C-alpha angles and dihedrals in degrees: 000000000000091000092052092048091047091054090048090049092052090051091050091048089053089054090051090054092045092052091046094050093045091051092049091049090051089050091051091050091055107103127218088249091057091052096046102040121106109219104158093269096309111148120219123237092257092050090052090050090050090053092046092051092046092055091044090053091050090049092051092046091052090049090050090053090052091051091049089051090051091048090051091048092050091046092048094052094051 
C-alpha cells in the first residue's frame, strides 16, 4: 500500500511542477501591453491561463497533502 501511495504521490508532485511551469510560461508570455491596458476588467487569454494553472497547482498540492496524510496514517498503524 505504501509503495502504491508513494507512486501516486510522485505523480501528483509531477502535476504540481507541470502546473507551476505552465503558469510561469503563461506569465512570461504576458506582454507589457497586456499588463498596462485598461479594458474594463476584461482578462487576456494569458491571464486566464495563469489563473487556471494557479488553481490547478493548488488542487494538486492539496491532493498531495491528503496522500501524505494517508501514508502517515498507514505507517502509524503498522
